[in-house]
C-alpha positions in Angstrom: 19.0 34.4 3.5 16.0 32.3 4.4 15.8 28.9 2.8 13.1 28.5 0.2 10.6 25.8 1.3 9.5 23.6 -1.6 6.2 21.7 -0.9 5.7 18.5 -2.9 2.2 17.1 -3.3 2.2 13.6 -4.6 0.6 10.2 -4.3 2.2 7.1 -2.7 5.7 8.4 -2.0 7.0 4.8 -2.2 6.2 4.2 -5.9 9.2 4.2 -8.2 7.9 7.3 -10.0 7.4 9.3 -6.7 10.7 8.1 -5.4 12.5 9.6 -8.4 10.5 12.8 -8.0 11.6 13.1 -4.4 15.2 12.4 -5.3 15.4 14.9 -8.1 14.0 17.7 -6.0 16.3 16.7 -3.1 19.3 17.1 -5.4 18.2 20.6 -6.3 17.6 21.4 -2.6 21.1 20.2 -1.6 22.7 22.2 -4.4 20.7 25.4 -3.7 20.1 25.3 0.1 16.4 24.7 -0.1 14.0 22.6 2.0 11.7 19.9 0.5 8.5 19.1 2.5 6.5 16.1 1.1 2.8 15.9 1.5 2.0 12.3 0.5 -1.6 11.4 -0.3 -2.7 7.8 -0.5 -5.0 7.3 -3.5 -4.2 3.8 -4.5 -5.2 1.8 -7.5 -6.5 -0.7 -5.0 -7.7 1.7 -2.2 -8.1 0.8 1.4 -10.9 2.0 3.7 -8.9 4.8 5.4 -6.8 6.2 2.5 -8.8 9.5 2.8 -7.0 10.1 6.2 -3.9 11.2 4.2 -5.9 14.0 2.6 -5.8 15.8 5.9 -2.1 16.8 5.6 -2.8 18.8 2.4 -4.4 21.4 4.8 -0.8 22.4 5.7 -0.2 23.6 2.2 -0.2 27.3 2.8 2.4 30.2 2.9 3.0 29.7 6.6 4.6 26.3 5.9 5.9 26.4 2.3 6.9 29.0 -0.2 6.2 27.1 -3.5 4.3 24.0 -4.4 5.2 21.3 -6.9 2.3 19.0 -7.8 3.2 15.5 -9.1 0.1 15.6 -11.2 0.2 12.1 -12.9 0.5 10.3 -9.5 -2.6 12.1 -8.2 -4.6 12.0 -11.5 -4.0 8.4 -12.5 -7.1 6.3 -12.0 -9.2 9.5 -11.9 -10.0 12.7 -13.8 -7.3 15.1 -14.8 -10.0 17.8 -14.8 -10.9 17.1 -11.2 -7.2 17.3 -10.2 -6.8 20.6 -12.0 -9.8 21.9 -10.0 -8.2 20.6 -6.8 -4.9 22.4 -7.6 -6.8 25.6 -8.4 -8.5 25.5 -4.9 -5.2 25.3 -3.1 -3.9 28.5 -1.5 -2.5 31.2 -3.8 1.3 30.7 -4.2 3.7 29.7 -6.9 2.6 26.2 -8.1 4.3 24.0 -10.8 2.7 21.0 -12.4 5.2 18.1 -12.8 4.3 15.6 -15.4 1.2 17.1 -16.9 0.6 20.3 -18.9 -2.0 22.3 -16.9 -3.4 25.5 -18.5 -2.3 28.6 -16.6 0.3 26.9 -14.5 4.1 26.4 -15.1 4.5 22.8 -16.2 7.3 20.4 -16.7 6.3 17.5 -19.0 7.9 14.6 -20.8 7.4 13.8 -24.4 7.5 10.0 -24.8 6.2 9.6 -28.3 9.5 9.7 -30.3 11.2 7.3 -27.9 8.3 4.8 -28.0 8.1 5.0 -31.8 11.9 4.6 -32.1 11.7 1.5 -29.8 9.0 -0.1 -32.0 11.1 0.5 -35.1 14.2 -0.9 -33.3 12.4 -4.2 -32.5 11.0 -4.3 -36.1 14.3 -3.5 -38.0 17.1 -4.8 -35.8 15.4 -7.8 -34.2 12.9 -8.7 -36.9 9.8 -8.6 -34.6 6.4 -8.6 -36.3 3.8 -9.7 -33.8 3.5 -7.3 -30.9 1.7 -7.6 -27.6 0.7 -4.4 -25.6 0.4 -4.5 -21.8 -1.3 -1.3 -20.7 -3.3 0.1 -17.8 -7.1 0.6 -18.1 -8.5 3.5 -20.0 -8.8 5.7 -16.9 -5.0 6.2 -16.8 -4.2 9.0 -19.2 -0.5 8.3 -19.1 -1.1 4.8 -20.3 -3.4 6.2 -23.1 -0.7 8.6 -24.3 2.0 5.8 -24.4 -0.4 3.4 -26.2 -1.2 6.0 -28.9 2.5 6.5 -29.6 3.0 2.7 -29.6 0.2 2.3 -32.2 1.8 5.1 -34.3 5.1 3.2 -34.3 3.4 0.0 -35.5 1.6 1.9 -38.2 4.9 3.5 -39.4 6.3 -0.1 -39.7 3.2 -1.3 -41.6 2.1 -3.5 -38.7 -1.3 -3.9 -37.0 -2.2 -4.6 -33.4 -4.7 -7.4 -32.8 -7.4 -6.8 -30.2 -6.5 -10.0 -28.4 -2.9 -8.7 -28.1 -4.0 -5.8 -25.9 -4.2 -6.7 -22.2 -4.7 -4.5 -19.0 -2.2 -4.8 -16.2 -3.2 -1.6 -14.2 0.5 -0.6 -13.7 0.7 -3.4 -11.0 3.1 -6.3 -11.0 0.6 -8.9 -9.8 -2.2 -7.8 -12.2 0.1 -7.8 -15.2 1.5 -11.3 -14.3 -2.0 -12.7 -14.0 -3.3 -11.0 -17.2 -0.4 -12.2 -19.3 -0.6 -15.7 -17.9 -4.3 -15.9 -18.9 -3.4 -14.7 -22.4 -0.7 -17.4 -22.8 -2.9 -20.2 -21.6 -5.8 -19.0 -23.8 -3.8 -19.0 -27.0 -2.0 -22.3 -26.2 0.9 -21.2 -28.4 3.3 -18.4 -28.8 1.6 -16.1 -31.3 3.6 -13.0 -30.4 7.3 -12.2 -30.5 7.5 -8.8 -28.8 6.0 -7.2 -25.7 5.7 -3.5 -24.9 4.7 -2.6 -21.4 3.6 1.0 -20.5 5.6 0.8 -17.2 8.6 -1.2 -15.9 6.7 -2.8 -13.1 4.6 -4.7 -15.6 7.7 -5.4 -17.6 9.2 -7.1 -14.6 6.0 -9.2 -14.2 6.0 -10.0 -17.9 9.6 -11.4 -17.9 8.7 -13.5 -14.8 5.5 -14.8 -16.4 7.1 -15.6 -19.8 9.9 -17.5 -18.2 7.5 -19.4 -15.9 5.7 -20.5 -19.0 8.8 -21.7 -20.8 9.0 -18.6 -23.1 12.6 -17.3 -23.3 13.4 -13.6 -23.2 14.7 -12.4 -25.6 15.3 -15.6 -27.7 11.6 -16.2 -28.2 10.1 -12.8 -27.3 11.7 -9.4 -27.1 10.5 -7.0 -24.3 10.6 -3.3 -23.7 9.2 -1.4 -20.6 8.8 2.3 -19.7 10.2 4.4 -16.9 13.8 3.1 -16.4 13.2 2.4 -12.7 16.1 1.1 -10.5 15.2 -2.6 -11.0 15.4 -2.3 -14.8 19.0 -1.2 -14.4 20.1 -4.1 -12.1 22.2 -6.7 -13.7 19.8 -9.5 -12.8 16.9 -7.8 -14.6 18.7 -5.6 -17.2 15.7 -5.1 -19.5 15.2 -2.6 -22.3 13.0 0.4 -21.4 12.3 4.0 -22.0 13.8 6.6 -19.7 11.4 9.5 -19.1 14.1 11.2 -16.9 11.8 11.7 -13.9 14.6 13.1 -11.7 15.6 15.6 -14.4 11.9 16.7 -14.7 11.5 17.2 -11.0 14.9 19.0 -10.7 13.7 21.4 -13.5 10.3 21.9 -11.7 12.1 22.9 -8.5 14.4 25.3 -10.5 11.4 27.0 -12.2 9.4 27.2 -8.9 12.3 28.9 -7.0 13.1 31.3 -9.8 9.5 32.5 -10.0 9.3 32.8 -6.2 12.5 34.9 -6.1 11.4 37.1 -9.1 7.9 37.4 -7.6 6.4 36.3 -10.9 3.5 34.1 -12.0 4.2 32.7 -15.5 2.8 29.7 -17.4 6.3 28.4 -18.4 6.3 25.1 -20.2 9.4 22.9 -20.1 9.4 19.7 -22.2 11.9 16.9 -21.7 12.2 14.2 -24.3 12.2 10.6 -23.2 15.0 8.4 -24.5 15.0 4.6 -25.3 17.5 2.4 -23.4 18.2 -0.9 -25.1 19.6 -3.7 -22.9 19.3 -7.5 -22.8 15.6 -8.1 -22.9 15.1 -6.8 -26.5 18.1 -8.8 -27.7 20.8 -6.0 -27.5 23.2 -7.8 -25.2 26.9 -7.3 -25.4 27.9 -9.3 -22.4 27.4 -13.0 -23.3 24.5 -15.2 -22.4 21.3 -13.3 -22.2 19.5 -15.8 -20.0 22.3 -15.7 -17.5 22.4 -11.9 -17.7 18.6 -11.7 -17.0 18.5 -14.0 -14.1 22.0 -15.0 -13.0 21.5 -17.7 -10.3 18.5 -16.1 -8.7 15.6 -18.4 -7.9 12.7 -17.3 -10.2 10.2 -17.4 -7.3 12.2 -14.9 -5.4 12.7 -13.0 -8.6 9.0 -12.8 -9.4 8.3 -11.5 -5.9 11.0 -8.8 -6.4 12.9 -9.6 -3.2 16.6 -8.9 -3.0 19.0 -8.9 -0.1 18.5 -5.2 0.7 14.7 -5.6 0.7 15.1 -8.7 2.9 17.0 -6.7 5.4 14.3 -4.0 5.5 11.7 -6.7 6.0 13.8 -8.0 8.9 13.8 -4.5 10.5 10.0 -4.3 10.2 9.7 -7.8 11.8 12.1 -6.7 14.6 9.9 -3.6 15.2 6.7 -5.7 15.4 8.3 -8.2 17.8 9.7 -5.4 20.0 6.3 -3.6 20.2 3.9 -6.5 20.8 2.8 -5.0 24.2 1.5 -1.4 24.0 2.8 0.9 26.7 1.6 4.4 27.9 2.7 7.2 25.7 5.5 8.4 27.8 7.0 4.9 27.8 6.8 4.7 24.0 9.3 7.5 23.2 12.4 5.6 24.0 11.2 2.6 21.9 10.7 5.0 19.0 14.1 6.6 19.4 15.7 3.2 19.3 13.8 2.3 16.2 14.6 5.6 14.5 18.3 4.9 15.0 17.9 1.5 13.4 16.0 2.9 10.4 18.6 5.7 9.8 16.0 8.5 10.4 17.9 11.7 10.9 15.2 13.5 12.8 11.5 13.2 13.6 8.9 15.4 15.4 5.6 14.1 16.8 2.7 16.6 17.1 -0.5 15.5 18.9 -3.8 17.4 19.0 -5.2 18.3 22.4 -8.2 16.1 21.6 -8.7 13.6 18.7 -10.5 15.1 15.7 -13.3 13.1 14.1 -12.8 13.0 10.3 -14.8 11.0 7.8 -14.4 10.4 4.0 -15.7 13.4 2.1 -15.2 15.9 5.0 -13.0 18.9 4.8 -10.4 18.5 7.5 -10.1 21.4 9.9 -7.1 21.5 12.1 -7.9 22.2 15.8 -6.4 25.3 17.4 -4.5 23.5 20.1 -1.7 21.1 19.4 1.4 20.0 21.3 4.9 19.1 20.0 5.5 16.0 22.2 8.9 14.7 21.1 11.9 15.5 18.9 14.4 12.9 17.9 17.7 13.8 16.4 20.3 11.2 15.3 23.1 13.3 16.8 21.6 14.5 20.1 19.0 11.8 20.7 15.5 12.1 22.2 13.9 15.2 23.7 10.5 14.9 25.3 8.7 18.2 24.8 5.4 19.8 25.8 5.4 22.8 23.4 1.9 24.0 22.8 1.1 25.9 19.6 -1.7 26.6 17.1 -1.3 24.5 13.9 -3.4 27.0 12.0 -0.4 29.3 12.1 2.5 26.9 11.5 3.1 23.2 11.1 5.6 23.1 13.9 6.4 25.8 16.5 8.6 28.6 15.1 11.5 28.0 17.5 12.0 24.5 16.0 11.9 25.4 12.3 15.6 25.2 12.0 15.3 21.4 12.3 13.8 21.3 8.8 16.7 20.7 6.4 16.7 19.0 3.1 13.7 16.6 2.6 11.0 16.0 5.2 7.7 14.1 5.1 4.4 15.0 6.8 2.6 11.8 8.0 -0.8 11.7 9.7 -1.4 9.8 13.0 -4.9 8.3 12.8 -7.1 5.4 13.7 -10.4 4.6 12.1 -12.3 8.0 11.7 -10.1 10.0 14.1 -7.0 12.1 13.6 -4.6 12.3 16.6 -1.8 14.4 15.1 1.1 14.0 12.7 4.8 13.3 12.3 7.3 15.4 10.4 10.4 13.3 9.7 13.4 13.0 7.5 13.9 9.7 5.7 17.2 7.7 5.7 18.7 5.7 2.9 16.2 2.8 2.8 13.4 2.5 0.2 10.5 4.9 0.4 8.1 1.9 0.8 10.0 0.9 4.0 9.3 4.3 5.6 5.7 4.4 4.5 5.1 1.0 6.1 7.2 1.8 9.1 5.3 4.9 10.0 1.9 3.3 9.4 3.0 0.8 12.1 4.3 3.5 14.3 1.1 5.6 14.2 -0.8 2.5 15.3 1.5 2.1 18.3 1.1 5.8 19.2 -2.7 5.5 19.1 -2.6 2.4 21.2 -0.4 4.2 23.7 -2.7 7.2 23.8 -5.6 5.0 24.6 -3.6 3.2 27.3 -2.6 6.6 28.8 -6.2 7.6 28.8 -7.2 4.4 30.4 -4.7 5.0 33.2 -6.2 8.4 33.7 -9.6 6.9 33.9 -8.2 4.3 36.3 -7.0 7.0 38.6 -10.3 8.7 38.4 -12.1 5.4 39.3 -9.7 5.0 42.3 -10.7 8.4 43.6 -14.3 7.4 43.4 -13.6 4.1 45.2 -14.7 2.0 42.2 -13.5 -1.6 42.1 -10.2 -1.6 40.1 -10.2 -5.3 39.8 -13.6 -5.2 38.0 -12.4 -2.3 35.8 -9.1 -4.2 35.0 -11.1 -7.3 34.1 -13.3 -5.2 31.8 -10.3 -3.7 30.1 -8.8 -7.1 29.6 -12.0 -8.5 28.1 -12.2 -5.5 25.8 -8.6 -6.1 24.7 -9.5 -9.7 23.7 -12.8 -8.8 22.0 -13.5 -7.9 18.3 -15.4 -4.7 18.5 -17.6 -5.3 15.4 -18.7 -8.9 16.1 -18.2 -9.2 19.9 -16.3 -12.5 19.2 -12.8 -13.0 20.4 -10.2 -11.0 18.3 -7.0 -12.6 17.1 -5.2 -12.1 20.3 -8.2 -13.3 22.4 -8.7 -16.4 20.2 -5.0 -17.5 20.3 -4.9 -17.0 24.1 -8.1 -19.0 24.7 -7.7 -21.6 22.0 -4.2 -22.6 22.9 -5.3 -23.0 26.6 -8.3 -25.1 25.5 -6.2 -27.4 23.3 -3.7 -28.0 26.0 -6.4 -28.7 28.6 -8.2 -31.3 26.5 -5.1 -33.1 25.1 -3.6 -33.4 28.6 -6.6 -35.8 29.2 -5.9 -37.6 25.9 -9.0 -35.9 24.3 -9.2 -34.5 20.8 -11.2 -32.1 18.8 -11.3 -29.9 15.7 -9.7 -26.6 14.7 -11.9 -25.0 12.0 -10.8 -22.2 9.8 -13.4 -20.1 7.8 -13.2 -17.5 5.1 -16.2 -15.6 3.8 -16.9 -15.9 0.1 -16.9 -12.7 -2.0 -16.5 -10.1 0.8 -14.3 -7.9 -1.4 -16.9 -8.0 -4.1 -19.6 -7.0 -1.5 -17.4 -4.1 -0.4 -16.6 -2.9 -3.9 -20.2 -3.3 -5.2 -22.4 -2.3 -2.2 -20.0 -0.4 0.0 -18.2 -1.2 3.3 -21.4 -0.8 5.4 -22.9 -3.8 3.5 -19.6 -5.7 4.0 -19.7 -4.9 7.7 -23.4 -6.2 7.9 -22.3 -9.4 6.1 -19.4 -10.0 8.6 -21.7 -9.3 11.6 -24.4 -11.7 10.3 -21.8 -14.5 9.6 -20.5 -14.1 13.2 -24.1 -14.3 14.5 -24.7 -17.6 12.6 -21.4 -19.1 13.9 -22.3 -18.1 17.5 -25.7 -19.8 17.2 -24.3 -22.9 15.4 -21.5 -23.8 17.8 -21.7 -24.7 21.5 -20.9 -22.4 24.4 -17.9 -24.6 25.2 -16.4 -24.0 21.7 -13.9 -21.1 21.1 -15.0 -18.8 18.3 -12.9 -15.9 17.0 -12.6 -13.4 14.2 -9.0 -13.3 13.1 -9.5 -10.2 11.0 -11.3 -9.1 7.9 -13.4 -12.0 6.6 -11.5 -14.8 8.5 -13.0 -16.8 11.4 -11.6 -19.7 13.5 -13.2 -22.2 15.9 -11.8 -24.7 18.4 -14.4 -27.4 19.0 -13.4 -30.0 21.6 -14.6 -33.6 21.2 -15.8 -33.0 17.7 -14.9 -35.4 14.9 -14.6 -35.3 11.1 -18.2 -36.7 10.9 -19.4 -33.8 13.1 -17.6 -31.4 10.7 -19.7 -32.6 7.8 -22.8 -31.9 9.8 -21.6 -28.5 10.9 -20.7 -27.6 7.3 -24.2 -28.6 6.1 -25.9 -26.6 8.8 -23.7 -23.6 8.1 -24.7 -23.7 4.4 -28.4 -24.0 5.4 -28.2 -21.0 7.8 -26.6 -18.9 5.1 -29.2 -20.0 2.6 -32.0 -19.1 5.0 -30.6 -15.6 5.5 -30.2 -15.1 1.7 -33.8 -16.2 1.2 -35.4 -14.1 4.0 -33.4 -10.9 4.2 -33.5 -8.0 1.7 -29.7 -7.5 1.6 -28.5 -7.3 -2.0 -25.5 -9.5 -1.3 -25.2 -13.3 -1.0 -23.9 -14.6 2.4 -21.5 -17.5 2.1 -18.5 -18.9 3.9 -16.0 -21.7 3.1 -14.5 -23.8 6.0 -11.8 -26.3 6.5 -10.7 -28.3 9.5 -7.8 -30.1 11.2 -7.9 -32.5 14.2 -6.0 -31.7 17.3 -4.7 -34.5 19.6 -1.7 -35.3 21.8 0.3 -35.7 18.6 -0.6 -32.3 17.2 -1.2 -29.4 19.6 0.4 -26.5 17.6 -2.4 -24.0 16.9 -0.5 -22.4 14.0 0.1 -25.8 12.4 -3.5 -26.8 12.8 -4.8 -23.5 11.4 -2.4 -23.9 8.4 -3.7 -27.4 7.7 -7.4 -26.2 8.0 -6.6 -23.3 5.7 -5.2 -25.7 3.0 -8.5 -27.6 3.2 -10.4 -24.4 3.1 -8.6 -23.5 -0.1 -9.6 -26.8 -1.7 -13.2 -26.0 -0.7 -13.0 -22.6 -2.4 -11.4 -24.1 -5.5 -14.2 -26.8 -5.8 -16.8 -24.1 -5.3 -15.4 -22.1 -8.2 -15.1 -25.1 -10.4 -18.7 -26.1 -9.7 -20.0 -22.5 -10.0 -21.3 -22.5 -6.4 -19.7 -19.2 -5.5 -22.2 -16.8 -6.8 -21.8 -13.2 -7.8 -23.2 -10.7 -5.3 -25.4 -8.7 -7.7 
């Protein structure tokens, strides 16, 4: 009997919620001999420029590749319109579809009912722990899940005869850092503890709240009781051990898989609705501790800074593996030479198998486009933990199937489809089976791997071009020099890129200090570039970066080394300059930016903050000099904000 292939469409597979969804469906697959194929979109709360590239993999959602589809609706809809997501699901190919997490008319749906658990939690804090002044940390109003939990929370307060003050409602956007900052501002504004209980609409913000409260000398639960929502892994760890509400995500996803497979086998389409009740879980953070000292139970001997950044030994090891991969792959190699590197890395990362498919030619794909797969693709490599690496050259049409039919037996249990892209071009995709590390690790790992693959493809193409040039008797030394120059140049600004700057700057510093000469290392960071991008779009942001680069080129001497380190960061090595020269340069830079703002019609305000450090025989380390200049730059930024000099780009 052929295995049923369960497709799973979700957002950010590394979130705690998505991780539980994947694990629940995987358990069903293991018990019932099914295959899970994950199509992870990337629609972040803080989106990046190329998130849309992940939309391309949803083109594989059809009956050639999967039999049923489970849509993790909340992860896709959060931060957007549920109506638009419903329309998006409706436009997917006709097959058995199940909505997980949201009730969608006309579709089988598995949902959670959080209301009773939230109301019971409020009553628990009120009756058992005598809490009266509640603080709510929610997401903003565009997150319907947050709204549903907030409504239940307010009903619980009402049933206890309590009111929620407007100033006791703060937005954390489901993000650890946002919640920490918002709560910190609230504490500093009130200048006293005027609340004795905190309810967070997810556990990530609950973790942030505990860290923030403790950092401000407010003890949990002695001074303030706290309850979260989700029952993620961290909430169950001894060193966190906070009270929360378990919405039983894995159980929901298991039920969704069961319903989808039953409907597929019965050849039925039915709008079944399965509702699972959330349950409160009371632990140390609300005051229900049966194991001694609560403070010790919450933190043990863990340094709070490490705690607040959510780093544990397992995460540290995974970070080490990422670091090792980056060190190992500093020098790009042609594509054929990359496969052994990947196989070695896959072994370290406990990846059971992985397949790389590349298109015959890169496909141009921009935001807002409908991605159309080309007709010609090649399965380039297969890695298997047992048998090792196989380099293939199996050509096929991805319109018909995601991988060639003869290799379908490789798909067992849970696999992820991951795009290979760079800028506005798609090069192909990976299909791989994750190991035992965190989902975030594999997301980050394959983002790095895809960049290595694209670099290798470009090098391979350059070698082909090189051979072509040889056949036409073109000077290879000139061509090599041009390639080297391009590899050191920032494409947007034509300044040196990070690699080019470090290579040239270190040589310059050593040359001058060998003759007992000195100079300045200057570090610059544009003011408000994120605001420009968010308000006026990335094209305006790119114009601002280019203009700032032009001003720097005109301001500094030809003997100075100028580079763009990435994003809005610039650096300069200026031999023979002194601190007095820096004051002049800083003034001239401000004047040039002001001239541009006065004469040009761009809606944004061009501004940059700079700091400097002096190099000499005693200090030649470029990294140390940049760090020192960065610290002074930070002081410059802080002073600008205090004095209201950094203006809004509006």
